[in-house]
N, C-alpha and C positions, 0 to 999 in steps of 0.2 A: 419468168420468175428467176430471181437471183438468190442463191444461197448465201447465208452469212459466212464470214471467215471461219467461225467455229464449226458450222455445219460442213463447209467444204473440207476443213481439216479432218473432221470425223469420217467423212466418206473416203478421203484419201488414205486413212488408217484402216479401212476395211469395215467400218461400222455402218450400220443401217441408221439413217436419219429419217425421222417421221416429219412430214410436212403436210400442209393443208393446201389443196388445189381446188378452188371454187367450192369450198365447204366439204370437200371429200378428203378423208385422211389417206395419204400416200406415203410410200417409203422410197427413199433414194439410196441406192447402194451401187458399188462398182459392178460392172457388167460381169466380170469373172466370178464374183460372189453370187450374183443372181444365177448365172449359168450352172455353177456348182450346186446351188440349192435346188434347181430344177431336176438335176440328176438324182438327187437323194430323196425326192418326194414322189410318192405314188399318187398322182392326181385322180386316179380312178376311185380312191378311197377318201380323198379330202379335196374339196374345191380350192383353187389357188388362193382366193381371198382368205379363207380360213387358215390355210397353210402359212401364208405370209404373216398373218396376224399372230399365229402361234409362234413362229420363229422370232418375230420382233419382240413378243412378250418374253420368250425364253431368254433372249439376249439381254433384255433389260433386267431380268430377275436373277441372272447368273452371278453368284457371289464371286466366282473365279474370273469373271470378265475383266475386272480391273487389273488383276495380276497378269492376265494374258495380254492386255493392252500395254502394260509396262514392259512385258517380255518382248513384244514386237518392236518397241522403240529401241 
């Protein structure tokens, strides 16, 4: 599987990119972002699939995300 240039740029900027792999929704993100998220989530209370879905949804709904992305540039 190859990411588009837009998807690749988004991942490089630290964003999570949703892709479809054989009909299954997946998220691509930098390893350090993934590692940090694993440290902050208590998997005993929420399965990883639910946690990642919640994180992805929160990033997509965050009105301050655009401002943060502009700040990072």
